[in-house]
All heavy atoms as TSV, in Angstrom:
chain	resi	resn	atom	element	x	y	z
A	1	VAL	N	N	22.416	28.094	6.888
A	1	VAL	CA	C	23.231	26.926	7.176
A	1	VAL	C	C	24.690	27.279	6.918
A	1	VAL	O	O	25.027	27.791	5.853
A	1	VAL	CB	C	22.814	25.731	6.291
A	1	VAL	CG1	C	23.703	24.540	6.534
A	1	VAL	CG2	C	21.362	25.377	6.522
A	2	GLN	N	N	25.521	27.000	7.886
A	2	GLN	CA	C	26.947	27.238	7.769
A	2	GLN	C	C	27.559	26.195	6.830
A	2	GLN	O	O	27.054	25.066	6.725
A	2	GLN	CB	C	27.607	27.129	9.146
A	2	GLN	CG	C	27.036	28.062	10.176
A	2	GLN	CD	C	27.748	29.384	10.171
A	2	GLN	OE1	O	28.914	29.458	9.812
A	2	GLN	NE2	N	27.052	30.430	10.567
A	3	SER	N	N	28.644	26.559	6.170
A	3	SER	CA	C	29.287	25.618	5.257
A	3	SER	C	C	29.744	24.352	5.991
A	3	SER	O	O	29.723	23.254	5.428
A	3	SER	CB	C	30.457	26.269	4.533
A	3	SER	OG	O	31.430	26.703	5.462
A	4	SER	N	N	30.123	24.483	7.243
A	4	SER	CA	C	30.554	23.314	8.017
A	4	SER	C	C	29.384	22.387	8.367
A	4	SER	O	O	29.590	21.245	8.751
A	4	SER	CB	C	31.252	23.763	9.299
A	4	SER	OG	O	30.349	24.504	10.108
A	5	GLU	N	N	28.150	22.866	8.209
A	5	GLU	CA	C	26.969	22.070	8.540
A	5	GLU	C	C	26.331	21.398	7.329
A	5	GLU	O	O	25.399	20.603	7.483
A	5	GLU	CB	C	25.914	22.962	9.192
A	5	GLU	CG	C	26.373	23.607	10.482
A	5	GLU	CD	C	25.394	24.638	10.993
A	5	GLU	OE1	O	24.815	25.387	10.181
A	5	GLU	OE2	O	25.208	24.684	12.219
A	6	LEU	N	N	26.801	21.690	6.133
A	6	LEU	CA	C	26.170	21.174	4.918
A	6	LEU	C	C	26.154	19.650	4.857
A	6	LEU	O	O	25.132	19.053	4.510
A	6	LEU	CB	C	26.839	21.749	3.676
A	6	LEU	CG	C	26.546	23.219	3.397
A	6	LEU	CD1	C	27.342	23.693	2.184
A	6	LEU	CD2	C	25.057	23.444	3.170
A	7	GLU	N	N	27.266	19.013	5.197
A	7	GLU	CA	C	27.316	17.556	5.136
A	7	GLU	C	C	26.334	16.945	6.134
A	7	GLU	O	O	25.587	16.025	5.802
A	7	GLU	CB	C	28.728	17.046	5.406
A	7	GLU	CG	C	28.835	15.552	5.265
A	7	GLU	CD	C	30.253	15.044	5.452
A	7	GLU	OE1	O	31.189	15.852	5.585
A	7	GLU	OE2	O	30.407	13.827	5.465
A	8	LEU	N	N	26.292	17.464	7.341
A	8	LEU	CA	C	25.369	16.962	8.350
A	8	LEU	C	C	23.920	17.200	7.924
A	8	LEU	O	O	23.055	16.346	8.118
A	8	LEU	CB	C	25.633	17.619	9.698
A	8	LEU	CG	C	24.711	17.191	10.829
A	8	LEU	CD1	C	24.806	15.693	11.067
A	8	LEU	CD2	C	25.038	17.946	12.094
A	9	ARG	N	N	23.664	18.333	7.322
A	9	ARG	CA	C	22.311	18.644	6.856
A	9	ARG	C	C	21.832	17.593	5.854
A	9	ARG	O	O	20.684	17.158	5.893
A	9	ARG	CB	C	22.287	20.022	6.210
A	9	ARG	CG	C	20.930	20.418	5.710
A	9	ARG	CD	C	20.985	21.785	5.069
A	9	ARG	NE	N	19.649	22.178	4.655
A	9	ARG	CZ	C	19.410	23.007	3.678
A	9	ARG	NH1	N	20.404	23.573	3.015
A	9	ARG	NH2	N	18.179	23.320	3.352
A	10	TYR	N	N	22.722	17.156	4.969
A	10	TYR	CA	C	22.379	16.147	3.982
A	10	TYR	C	C	21.951	14.846	4.661
A	10	TYR	O	O	20.951	14.234	4.298
A	10	TYR	CB	C	23.564	15.903	3.045
A	10	TYR	CG	C	23.330	14.790	2.061
A	10	TYR	CD1	C	22.534	14.991	0.937
A	10	TYR	CD2	C	23.879	13.525	2.258
A	10	TYR	CE1	C	22.303	13.962	0.042
A	10	TYR	CE2	C	23.654	12.495	1.371
A	10	TYR	CZ	C	22.871	12.720	0.268
A	10	TYR	OH	O	22.629	11.701	-0.609
A	11	PHE	N	N	22.681	14.406	5.682
A	11	PHE	CA	C	22.387	13.149	6.360
A	11	PHE	C	C	21.250	13.263	7.364
A	11	PHE	O	O	20.646	12.269	7.733
A	11	PHE	CB	C	23.641	12.603	7.057
A	11	PHE	CG	C	24.645	12.056	6.097
A	11	PHE	CD1	C	25.781	12.765	5.766
A	11	PHE	CD2	C	24.440	10.827	5.495
A	11	PHE	CE1	C	26.704	12.263	4.868
A	11	PHE	CE2	C	25.353	10.311	4.588
A	11	PHE	CZ	C	26.482	11.035	4.280
A	12	ALA	N	N	20.929	14.460	7.832
A	12	ALA	CA	C	19.916	14.640	8.863
A	12	ALA	C	C	18.505	14.781	8.309
A	12	ALA	O	O	17.547	14.736	9.062
A	12	ALA	CB	C	20.257	15.860	9.712
A	13	ARG	N	N	18.354	14.912	7.002
A	13	ARG	CA	C	17.017	15.040	6.418
A	13	ARG	C	C	16.229	13.763	6.639
A	13	ARG	O	O	16.791	12.681	6.730
A	13	ARG	CB	C	17.099	15.305	4.911
A	13	ARG	CG	C	17.786	16.589	4.568
A	13	ARG	CD	C	17.885	16.770	3.089
A	13	ARG	NE	N	18.663	15.655	2.524
A	13	ARG	CZ	C	18.736	15.365	1.241
A	13	ARG	NH1	N	18.107	16.092	0.370
A	13	ARG	NH2	N	19.455	14.359	0.812
A	14	ARG	N	N	14.920	13.895	6.714
A	14	ARG	CA	C	14.052	12.739	6.894
A	14	ARG	C	C	13.196	12.524	5.661
A	14	ARG	O	O	12.807	13.478	4.999
A	14	ARG	CB	C	13.138	12.922	8.099
A	14	ARG	CG	C	13.874	12.946	9.406
A	14	ARG	CD	C	12.909	13.197	10.545
A	14	ARG	NE	N	13.623	13.419	11.766
A	14	ARG	CZ	C	13.633	12.565	12.784
A	14	ARG	NH1	N	12.958	11.453	12.698
A	14	ARG	NH2	N	14.303	12.831	13.864
A	15	GLY	N	N	12.904	11.285	5.380
A	15	GLY	CA	C	12.042	10.935	4.262
A	15	GLY	C	C	11.306	9.641	4.575
A	15	GLY	O	O	11.567	8.984	5.581
A	16	ILE	N	N	10.372	9.288	3.726
A	16	ILE	CA	C	9.633	8.040	3.904
A	16	ILE	C	C	10.424	6.929	3.225
A	16	ILE	O	O	10.673	6.975	2.023
A	16	ILE	CB	C	8.209	8.156	3.345
A	16	ILE	CG1	C	7.469	9.283	4.074
A	16	ILE	CG2	C	7.477	6.827	3.483
A	16	ILE	CD1	C	6.076	9.545	3.583
A	17	GLN	N	N	10.829	5.960	4.034
A	17	GLN	CA	C	11.700	4.884	3.583
A	17	GLN	C	C	11.017	3.533	3.776
A	17	GLN	O	O	10.183	3.373	4.680
A	17	GLN	CB	C	13.006	4.881	4.389
A	17	GLN	CG	C	13.737	6.198	4.485
A	17	GLN	CD	C	14.283	6.692	3.182
A	17	GLN	OE1	O	13.960	7.791	2.766
A	17	GLN	NE2	N	15.097	5.911	2.512
A	18	ALA	N	N	11.402	2.560	2.962
A	18	ALA	CA	C	10.922	1.183	3.120
A	18	ALA	C	C	11.680	0.533	4.274
A	18	ALA	O	O	12.907	0.583	4.316
A	18	ALA	CB	C	11.147	0.395	1.838
A	19	LEU	N	N	10.960	-0.049	5.216
A	19	LEU	CA	C	11.592	-0.705	6.360
A	19	LEU	C	C	12.180	-2.057	5.981
A	19	LEU	O	O	13.096	-2.537	6.637
A	19	LEU	CB	C	10.584	-0.876	7.498
A	19	LEU	CG	C	10.000	0.423	8.061
A	19	LEU	CD1	C	8.976	0.100	9.138
A	19	LEU	CD2	C	11.094	1.330	8.596
A	20	HIS	N	N	11.630	-2.686	4.951
A	20	HIS	CA	C	12.130	-3.956	4.411
A	20	HIS	C	C	11.636	-4.047	2.975
A	20	HIS	O	O	10.933	-3.151	2.500
A	20	HIS	CB	C	11.662	-5.155	5.255
A	20	HIS	CG	C	10.188	-5.203	5.482
A	20	HIS	ND1	N	9.297	-5.640	4.532
A	20	HIS	CD2	C	9.438	-4.838	6.547
A	20	HIS	CE1	C	8.073	-5.561	5.003
A	20	HIS	NE2	N	8.123	-5.072	6.228
A	21	ASP	N	N	11.991	-5.097	2.265
A	21	ASP	CA	C	11.537	-5.254	0.881
A	21	ASP	C	C	10.007	-5.250	0.830
A	21	ASP	O	O	9.352	-5.941	1.621
A	21	ASP	CB	C	12.056	-6.560	0.277
A	21	ASP	CG	C	13.558	-6.548	0.058
A	21	ASP	OD1	O	14.162	-5.457	0.086
A	21	ASP	OD2	O	14.123	-7.634	-0.160
A	22	ILE	N	N	9.464	-4.465	-0.092
A	22	ILE	CA	C	8.012	-4.369	-0.259
A	22	ILE	C	C	7.673	-4.839	-1.668
A	22	ILE	O	O	8.125	-4.237	-2.643
A	22	ILE	CB	C	7.526	-2.915	-0.063
A	22	ILE	CG1	C	7.922	-2.397	1.320
A	22	ILE	CG2	C	6.016	-2.827	-0.285
A	22	ILE	CD1	C	7.649	-0.910	1.517
A	23	PRO	N	N	6.894	-5.901	-1.791
A	23	PRO	CA	C	6.526	-6.374	-3.130
A	23	PRO	C	C	5.466	-5.477	-3.767
A	23	PRO	O	O	4.668	-4.844	-3.068
A	23	PRO	CB	C	5.979	-7.779	-2.877
A	23	PRO	CG	C	5.520	-7.764	-1.460
A	23	PRO	CD	C	6.385	-6.776	-0.731
A	24	LYS	N	N	5.447	-5.459	-5.079
A	24	LYS	CA	C	4.442	-4.713	-5.824
A	24	LYS	C	C	3.052	-5.196	-5.399
A	24	LYS	O	O	2.826	-6.389	-5.257
A	24	LYS	CB	C	4.638	-4.925	-7.324
A	24	LYS	CG	C	3.649	-4.205	-8.184
A	24	LYS	CD	C	3.913	-4.444	-9.649
A	24	LYS	CE	C	2.878	-3.721	-10.494
A	24	LYS	NZ	N	3.123	-3.917	-11.929
A	25	GLY	N	N	2.142	-4.258	-5.164
A	25	GLY	CA	C	0.776	-4.595	-4.782
A	25	GLY	C	C	0.540	-4.667	-3.283
A	25	GLY	O	O	-0.605	-4.755	-2.845
A	26	ALA	N	N	1.603	-4.628	-2.482
A	26	ALA	CA	C	1.447	-4.673	-1.022
A	26	ALA	C	C	0.902	-3.335	-0.528
A	26	ALA	O	O	1.184	-2.281	-1.092
A	26	ALA	CB	C	2.792	-4.962	-0.360
A	27	PHE	N	N	0.093	-3.389	0.538
A	27	PHE	CA	C	-0.421	-2.170	1.136
A	27	PHE	C	C	0.661	-1.534	2.002
A	27	PHE	O	O	1.403	-2.240	2.690
A	27	PHE	CB	C	-1.669	-2.471	1.966
A	27	PHE	CG	C	-2.863	-2.808	1.120
A	27	PHE	CD1	C	-3.194	-4.122	0.872
A	27	PHE	CD2	C	-3.632	-1.807	0.554
A	27	PHE	CE1	C	-4.289	-4.443	0.081
A	27	PHE	CE2	C	-4.733	-2.102	-0.233
A	27	PHE	CZ	C	-5.057	-3.430	-0.478
A	28	LEU	N	N	0.742	-0.211	1.964
A	28	LEU	CA	C	1.780	0.522	2.685
A	28	LEU	C	C	1.214	1.061	3.997
A	28	LEU	O	O	0.181	1.740	4.000
A	28	LEU	CB	C	2.291	1.671	1.811
A	28	LEU	CG	C	2.834	1.247	0.445
A	28	LEU	CD1	C	3.125	2.464	-0.414
A	28	LEU	CD2	C	4.084	0.399	0.613
A	29	HIS	N	N	1.910	0.737	5.099
A	29	HIS	CA	C	1.473	1.180	6.423
A	29	HIS	C	C	2.688	1.605	7.240
A	29	HIS	O	O	3.662	0.855	7.337
A	29	HIS	CB	C	0.738	0.060	7.158
A	29	HIS	CG	C	-0.544	-0.350	6.491
A	29	HIS	ND1	N	-1.683	0.424	6.520
A	29	HIS	CD2	C	-0.849	-1.437	5.761
A	29	HIS	CE1	C	-2.643	-0.181	5.843
A	29	HIS	NE2	N	-2.151	-1.319	5.362
A	30	GLU	N	N	2.576	2.776	7.866
A	30	GLU	CA	C	3.657	3.274	8.712
A	30	GLU	C	C	3.865	2.319	9.879
A	30	GLU	O	O	2.920	1.850	10.500
A	30	GLU	CB	C	3.342	4.664	9.245
A	30	GLU	CG	C	4.461	5.235	10.093
A	30	GLU	CD	C	4.171	6.604	10.667
A	30	GLU	OE1	O	2.999	6.998	10.711
A	30	GLU	OE2	O	5.132	7.249	11.075
A	31	GLY	N	N	5.118	2.019	10.157
A	31	GLY	CA	C	5.475	1.124	11.247
A	31	GLY	C	C	5.465	-0.342	10.854
A	31	GLY	O	O	6.060	-1.167	11.541
A	32	LYS	N	N	4.793	-0.672	9.767
A	32	LYS	CA	C	4.759	-2.065	9.306
A	32	LYS	C	C	5.781	-2.272	8.193
A	32	LYS	O	O	6.628	-3.150	8.285
A	32	LYS	CB	C	3.369	-2.420	8.816
A	32	LYS	CG	C	3.236	-3.843	8.355
A	32	LYS	CD	C	1.819	-4.166	7.925
A	32	LYS	CE	C	1.764	-5.582	7.387
A	32	LYS	NZ	N	0.453	-5.882	6.807
A	33	ASN	N	N	5.691	-1.468	7.134
A	33	ASN	CA	C	6.648	-1.625	6.034
A	33	ASN	C	C	7.237	-0.301	5.548
A	33	ASN	O	O	8.118	-0.306	4.702
A	33	ASN	CB	C	6.040	-2.417	4.872
A	33	ASN	CG	C	4.730	-1.835	4.370
A	33	ASN	OD1	O	4.338	-0.739	4.736
A	33	ASN	ND2	N	4.045	-2.585	3.534
A	34	ILE	N	N	6.753	0.830	6.067
A	34	ILE	CA	C	7.359	2.130	5.755
A	34	ILE	C	C	7.533	2.919	7.053
A	34	ILE	O	O	6.854	2.644	8.048
A	34	ILE	CB	C	6.523	2.966	4.748
A	34	ILE	CG1	C	5.120	3.248	5.291
A	34	ILE	CG2	C	6.475	2.289	3.393
A	34	ILE	CD1	C	4.309	4.222	4.452
A	35	GLY	N	N	8.444	3.870	7.025
A	35	GLY	CA	C	8.661	4.713	8.185
A	35	GLY	C	C	9.324	6.018	7.797
A	35	GLY	O	O	9.854	6.157	6.695
A	36	ILE	N	N	9.281	6.969	8.705
A	36	ILE	CA	C	9.951	8.251	8.506
A	36	ILE	C	C	11.336	8.129	9.133
A	36	ILE	O	O	11.455	8.011	10.350
A	36	ILE	CB	C	9.156	9.401	9.141
A	36	ILE	CG1	C	7.771	9.491	8.494
A	36	ILE	CG2	C	9.918	10.712	9.004
A	36	ILE	CD1	C	6.833	10.460	9.175
A	37	LEU	N	N	12.341	8.115	8.278
A	37	LEU	CA	C	13.706	7.854	8.731
A	37	LEU	C	C	14.693	8.825	8.114
A	37	LEU	O	O	14.415	9.444	7.086
A	37	LEU	CB	C	14.121	6.432	8.338
A	37	LEU	CG	C	13.261	5.285	8.851
A	37	LEU	CD1	C	13.700	3.990	8.194
A	37	LEU	CD2	C	13.354	5.185	10.346
A	38	ARG	N	N	15.861	8.896	8.720
A	38	ARG	CA	C	17.002	9.579	8.115
A	38	ARG	C	C	17.725	8.519	7.296
A	38	ARG	O	O	18.206	7.535	7.848
A	38	ARG	CB	C	17.912	10.142	9.194
A	38	ARG	CG	C	17.269	11.270	9.947
A	38	ARG	CD	C	18.252	11.869	10.943
A	38	ARG	NE	N	17.671	13.046	11.538
A	38	ARG	CZ	C	17.359	13.159	12.827
A	38	ARG	NH1	N	17.607	12.158	13.649
A	38	ARG	NH2	N	16.834	14.258	13.284
A	39	PRO	N	N	17.807	8.697	5.982
A	39	PRO	CA	C	18.307	7.617	5.137
A	39	PRO	C	C	19.808	7.409	5.123
A	39	PRO	O	O	20.274	6.389	4.611
A	39	PRO	CB	C	17.814	8.016	3.754
A	39	PRO	CG	C	17.782	9.499	3.799
A	39	PRO	CD	C	17.348	9.828	5.203
A	40	GLY	N	N	20.596	8.345	5.641
A	40	GLY	CA	C	22.045	8.182	5.580
A	40	GLY	C	C	22.512	8.162	4.137
A	40	GLY	O	O	22.285	9.107	3.401
A	41	ASN	N	N	23.108	7.056	3.711
A	41	ASN	CA	C	23.628	6.955	2.345
A	41	ASN	C	C	22.600	6.424	1.340
A	41	ASN	O	O	22.882	6.368	0.155
A	41	ASN	CB	C	24.870	6.062	2.313
A	41	ASN	CG	C	26.055	6.741	2.952
A	41	ASN	OD1	O	26.205	7.952	2.872
A	41	ASN	ND2	N	26.896	5.969	3.615
A	42	GLN	N	N	21.428	5.980	1.805
A	42	GLN	CA	C	20.380	5.501	0.903
A	42	GLN	C	C	19.718	6.704	0.221
A	42	GLN	O	O	19.841	7.832	0.684
A	42	GLN	CB	C	19.305	4.726	1.680
A	42	GLN	CG	C	19.812	3.499	2.377
A	42	GLN	CD	C	20.032	2.351	1.402
A	42	GLN	OE1	O	19.703	2.417	0.230
A	42	GLN	NE2	N	20.620	1.283	1.909
A	43	ASN	N	N	18.975	6.433	-0.875
A	43	ASN	CA	C	18.284	7.537	-1.527
A	43	ASN	C	C	17.139	8.018	-0.640
A	43	ASN	O	O	16.457	7.244	0.012
A	43	ASN	CB	C	17.784	7.135	-2.924
A	43	ASN	CG	C	16.749	6.031	-2.899
A	43	ASN	OD1	O	16.836	5.135	-2.079
A	43	ASN	ND2	N	15.796	6.098	-3.792
A	44	LEU	N	N	16.956	9.325	-0.590
A	44	LEU	CA	C	15.954	9.957	0.257
A	44	LEU	C	C	14.572	9.778	-0.340
A	44	LEU	O	O	14.356	10.014	-1.532
A	44	LEU	CB	C	16.272	11.446	0.398
A	44	LEU	CG	C	15.323	12.273	1.269
A	44	LEU	CD1	C	15.427	11.815	2.722
A	44	LEU	CD2	C	15.653	13.744	1.160
A	45	GLY	N	N	13.615	9.367	0.479
A	45	GLY	CA	C	12.230	9.238	0.043
A	45	GLY	C	C	11.513	10.570	0.061
A	45	GLY	O	O	12.073	11.595	0.450
A	46	VAL	N	N	10.254	10.548	-0.333
A	46	VAL	CA	C	9.445	11.764	-0.366
A	46	VAL	C	C	9.316	12.345	1.037
A	46	VAL	O	O	9.516	11.660	2.042
A	46	VAL	CB	C	8.050	11.515	-0.981
A	46	VAL	CG1	C	8.155	11.125	-2.440
A	46	VAL	CG2	C	7.267	10.497	-0.188
A	47	HIS	N	N	8.976	13.608	1.105
A	47	HIS	CA	C	8.842	14.328	2.368
A	47	HIS	C	C	7.763	13.669	3.238
A	47	HIS	O	O	6.751	13.194	2.728
A	47	HIS	CB	C	8.476	15.785	2.084
A	47	HIS	CG	C	8.620	16.660	3.268
A	47	HIS	ND1	N	7.631	16.771	4.219
A	47	HIS	CD2	C	9.632	17.466	3.671
A	47	HIS	CE1	C	8.019	17.614	5.162
A	47	HIS	NE2	N	9.243	18.046	4.848
A	48	PRO	N	N	7.970	13.646	4.551
A	48	PRO	CA	C	6.984	13.038	5.453
A	48	PRO	C	C	5.577	13.641	5.366
A	48	PRO	O	O	4.617	13.000	5.775
A	48	PRO	CB	C	7.594	13.263	6.836
A	48	PRO	CG	C	9.060	13.319	6.591
A	48	PRO	CD	C	9.203	14.008	5.256
A	49	LYS	N	N	5.436	14.838	4.810
A	49	LYS	CA	C	4.098	15.430	4.687
A	49	LYS	C	C	3.188	14.591	3.785
A	49	LYS	O	O	1.976	14.747	3.816
A	49	LYS	CB	C	4.185	16.866	4.177
A	49	LYS	CG	C	4.608	17.004	2.733
A	49	LYS	CD	C	4.682	18.456	2.307
A	49	LYS	CE	C	5.124	18.584	0.865
A	49	LYS	NZ	N	5.257	19.986	0.472
A	50	PHE	N	N	3.751	13.681	2.991
A	50	PHE	CA	C	2.967	12.834	2.100
A	50	PHE	C	C	2.509	11.532	2.772
A	50	PHE	O	O	1.846	10.720	2.134
A	50	PHE	CB	C	3.763	12.498	0.830
A	50	PHE	CG	C	4.035	13.695	-0.023
A	50	PHE	CD1	C	5.311	14.235	-0.087
A	50	PHE	CD2	C	3.027	14.295	-0.751
A	50	PHE	CE1	C	5.574	15.346	-0.867
A	50	PHE	CE2	C	3.272	15.410	-1.526
A	50	PHE	CZ	C	4.546	15.935	-1.588
A	51	LEU	N	N	2.835	11.330	4.036
A	51	LEU	CA	C	2.506	10.084	4.715
A	51	LEU	C	C	1.006	9.796	4.687
A	51	LEU	O	O	0.594	8.667	4.440
A	51	LEU	CB	C	3.013	10.096	6.158
A	51	LEU	CG	C	2.818	8.796	6.930
A	51	LEU	CD1	C	3.534	7.641	6.247
A	51	LEU	CD2	C	3.303	8.953	8.344
A	52	SER	N	N	0.179	10.800	4.903
A	52	SER	CA	C	-1.272	10.563	4.900
A	52	SER	C	C	-1.764	10.138	3.520
A	52	SER	O	O	-2.734	9.384	3.409
A	52	SER	CB	C	-2.027	11.794	5.389
A	52	SER	OG	O	-1.804	12.889	4.532
A	53	ASP	N	N	-1.111	10.589	2.455
A	53	ASP	CA	C	-1.482	10.174	1.095
A	53	ASP	C	C	-1.060	8.727	0.832
A	53	ASP	O	O	-1.733	8.011	0.089
A	53	ASP	CB	C	-0.801	11.065	0.045
A	53	ASP	CG	C	-1.240	12.509	0.120
A	53	ASP	OD1	O	-2.353	12.767	0.625
A	53	ASP	OD2	O	-0.473	13.380	-0.319
A	54	ILE	N	N	0.049	8.313	1.424
A	54	ILE	CA	C	0.619	6.989	1.177
A	54	ILE	C	C	-0.032	5.909	2.039
A	54	ILE	O	O	-0.225	4.789	1.584
A	54	ILE	CB	C	2.146	7.027	1.418
A	54	ILE	CG1	C	2.799	8.002	0.435
A	54	ILE	CG2	C	2.753	5.648	1.305
A	54	ILE	CD1	C	4.252	8.294	0.737
A	55	GLU	N	N	-0.379	6.253	3.273
A	55	GLU	CA	C	-0.920	5.288	4.229
A	55	GLU	C	C	-2.114	4.530	3.642
A	55	GLU	O	O	-3.094	5.119	3.207
A	55	GLU	CB	C	-1.334	6.002	5.513
A	55	GLU	CG	C	-1.858	5.102	6.599
A	55	GLU	CD	C	-0.827	4.166	7.176
A	55	GLU	OE1	O	0.374	4.523	7.236
A	55	GLU	OE2	O	-1.210	3.065	7.569
A	56	GLY	N	N	-1.997	3.190	3.601
A	56	GLY	CA	C	-3.065	2.330	3.120
A	56	GLY	C	C	-3.121	2.139	1.616
A	56	GLY	O	O	-3.944	1.374	1.117
A	57	SER	N	N	-2.248	2.814	0.878
A	57	SER	CA	C	-2.247	2.657	-0.577
A	57	SER	C	C	-1.393	1.447	-0.966
A	57	SER	O	O	-0.724	0.852	-0.137
A	57	SER	CB	C	-1.732	3.926	-1.252
A	57	SER	OG	O	-0.397	4.174	-0.894
A	58	LYS	N	N	-1.428	1.101	-2.260
A	58	LYS	CA	C	-0.685	-0.058	-2.758
A	58	LYS	C	C	0.617	0.380	-3.420
A	58	LYS	O	O	0.655	1.399	-4.099
A	58	LYS	CB	C	-1.499	-0.817	-3.797
A	58	LYS	CG	C	-2.631	-1.616	-3.254
A	58	LYS	CD	C	-3.273	-2.395	-4.381
A	58	LYS	CE	C	-4.427	-3.228	-3.905
A	58	LYS	NZ	N	-5.015	-3.986	-5.023
A	59	ALA	N	N	1.642	-0.432	-3.254
A	59	ALA	CA	C	2.921	-0.201	-3.930
A	59	ALA	C	C	2.761	-0.515	-5.416
A	59	ALA	O	O	2.178	-1.523	-5.780
A	59	ALA	CB	C	4.012	-1.071	-3.320
A	60	THR	N	N	3.280	0.364	-6.268
A	60	THR	CA	C	3.170	0.167	-7.716
A	60	THR	C	C	4.388	-0.537	-8.301
A	60	THR	O	O	4.426	-0.808	-9.498
A	60	THR	CB	C	2.980	1.514	-8.436
A	60	THR	OG1	O	4.092	2.359	-8.144
A	60	THR	CG2	C	1.689	2.179	-8.017
A	61	ARG	N	N	5.394	-0.795	-7.460
A	61	ARG	CA	C	6.597	-1.499	-7.906
A	61	ARG	C	C	7.199	-2.226	-6.708
A	61	ARG	O	O	6.814	-1.969	-5.568
A	61	ARG	CB	C	7.624	-0.538	-8.503
A	61	ARG	CG	C	8.246	0.408	-7.480
A	61	ARG	CD	C	9.342	1.289	-8.076
A	61	ARG	NE	N	9.877	2.211	-7.101
A	61	ARG	CZ	C	11.007	2.045	-6.435
A	61	ARG	NH1	N	11.758	0.978	-6.658
A	61	ARG	NH2	N	11.418	2.943	-5.563
A	62	ASP	N	N	8.124	-3.124	-6.969
A	62	ASP	CA	C	8.893	-3.738	-5.890
A	62	ASP	C	C	9.834	-2.670	-5.334
A	62	ASP	O	O	10.589	-2.053	-6.091
A	62	ASP	CB	C	9.705	-4.926	-6.404
A	62	ASP	CG	C	8.829	-6.099	-6.813
A	62	ASP	OD1	O	7.723	-6.240	-6.263
A	62	ASP	OD2	O	9.255	-6.869	-7.685
A	63	ILE	N	N	9.787	-2.448	-4.035
A	63	ILE	CA	C	10.609	-1.415	-3.396
A	63	ILE	C	C	11.610	-2.109	-2.480
A	63	ILE	O	O	11.215	-2.788	-1.525
A	63	ILE	CB	C	9.741	-0.431	-2.598
A	63	ILE	CG1	C	8.668	0.192	-3.502
A	63	ILE	CG2	C	10.601	0.657	-1.955
A	63	ILE	CD1	C	7.599	0.967	-2.765
A	64	PRO	N	N	12.908	-1.961	-2.748
A	64	PRO	CA	C	13.919	-2.604	-1.897
A	64	PRO	C	C	13.944	-2.001	-0.496
A	64	PRO	O	O	13.723	-0.801	-0.321
A	64	PRO	CB	C	15.237	-2.317	-2.617
A	64	PRO	CG	C	14.876	-1.817	-3.971
A	64	PRO	CD	C	13.492	-1.259	-3.880
A	65	GLY	N	N	14.207	-2.824	0.493
A	65	GLY	CA	C	14.318	-2.352	1.866
A	65	GLY	C	C	15.376	-1.268	2.008
A	65	GLY	O	O	16.443	-1.360	1.416
A	66	GLY	N	N	15.059	-0.231	2.756
A	66	GLY	CA	C	15.987	0.868	2.993
A	66	GLY	C	C	15.888	1.988	1.994
A	66	GLY	O	O	16.336	3.097	2.265
A	67	SER	N	N	15.318	1.731	0.838
A	67	SER	CA	C	15.248	2.794	-0.170
A	67	SER	C	C	14.073	3.715	0.098
A	67	SER	O	O	13.097	3.346	0.771
A	67	SER	CB	C	15.167	2.215	-1.583
A	67	SER	OG	O	13.962	1.539	-1.767
A	68	GLY	N	N	14.161	4.916	-0.427
A	68	GLY	CA	C	13.115	5.895	-0.244
A	68	GLY	C	C	11.969	5.695	-1.218
A	68	GLY	O	O	12.173	5.256	-2.351
A	69	LEU	N	N	10.755	6.009	-0.775
A	69	LEU	CA	C	9.605	5.975	-1.650
A	69	LEU	C	C	9.645	7.219	-2.541
A	69	LEU	O	O	9.894	8.327	-2.055
A	69	LEU	CB	C	8.309	5.940	-0.872
A	69	LEU	CG	C	7.803	4.546	-0.507
A	69	LEU	CD1	C	8.682	3.907	0.535
A	69	LEU	CD2	C	6.378	4.595	-0.057
A	70	LEU	N	N	9.396	7.027	-3.794
A	70	LEU	CA	C	9.436	8.104	-4.776
A	70	LEU	C	C	8.031	8.389	-5.268
A	70	LEU	O	O	7.143	7.523	-5.183
A	70	LEU	CB	C	10.344	7.707	-5.937
A	70	LEU	CG	C	11.764	7.312	-5.571
A	70	LEU	CD1	C	12.504	6.798	-6.786
A	70	LEU	CD2	C	12.488	8.496	-4.943
A	71	PRO	N	N	7.788	9.585	-5.802
A	71	PRO	CA	C	6.461	9.855	-6.363
A	71	PRO	C	C	6.123	8.794	-7.411
A	71	PRO	O	O	6.958	8.406	-8.217
A	71	PRO	CB	C	6.634	11.231	-7.016
A	71	PRO	CG	C	7.748	11.880	-6.250
A	71	PRO	CD	C	8.676	10.742	-5.908
A	72	GLY	N	N	4.924	8.284	-7.342
A	72	GLY	CA	C	4.505	7.229	-8.272
A	72	GLY	C	C	4.687	5.824	-7.736
A	72	GLY	O	O	4.281	4.863	-8.372
A	73	ASP	N	N	5.279	5.683	-6.547
A	73	ASP	CA	C	5.482	4.356	-5.960
A	73	ASP	C	C	4.225	3.833	-5.264
A	73	ASP	O	O	4.203	2.718	-4.782
A	73	ASP	CB	C	6.633	4.371	-4.948
A	73	ASP	CG	C	7.988	4.338	-5.604
A	73	ASP	OD1	O	8.037	4.144	-6.827
A	73	ASP	OD2	O	8.994	4.508	-4.883
A	74	TRP	N	N	3.170	4.633	-5.181
A	74	TRP	CA	C	1.933	4.218	-4.545
A	74	TRP	C	C	0.746	4.669	-5.392
A	74	TRP	O	O	0.818	5.568	-6.170
A	74	TRP	CB	C	1.824	4.781	-3.128
A	74	TRP	CG	C	1.727	6.276	-3.072
A	74	TRP	CD1	C	0.571	7.017	-3.050
A	74	TRP	CD2	C	2.798	7.222	-3.029
A	74	TRP	NE1	N	0.868	8.365	-2.994
A	74	TRP	CE2	C	2.239	8.516	-2.991
A	74	TRP	CE3	C	4.182	7.105	-3.032
A	74	TRP	CZ2	C	3.008	9.671	-2.942
A	74	TRP	CZ3	C	4.936	8.269	-2.992
A	74	TRP	CH2	C	4.355	9.527	-2.946
A	75	GLU	N	N	-0.380	3.944	-5.229
A	75	GLU	CA	C	-1.618	4.315	-5.927
A	75	GLU	C	C	-2.789	4.237	-4.998
A	75	GLU	O	O	-2.789	3.573	-4.013
A	75	GLU	CB	C	-1.839	3.410	-7.136
A	75	GLU	CG	C	-1.986	1.931	-6.809
A	75	GLU	CD	C	-2.236	1.079	-8.033
A	75	GLU	OE1	O	-2.178	1.591	-9.157
A	75	GLU	OE2	O	-2.489	-0.112	-7.838
């Protein structure tokens, strides 16, 4: 990566993000309340490779819309 590309690289990464506010105990489903997005200035969620682990699981905390899912946010 060229030094001139570092800033773009930061914004171009993808992670699993909350599409809207998710209450604790809600089931997580891609396209319904989570998605693979480029977060921009929001905190980056876990890598998309974890989507199959997250799909259909329950949120362990209230997750604000736009924020990234972190390890431990699902069970």
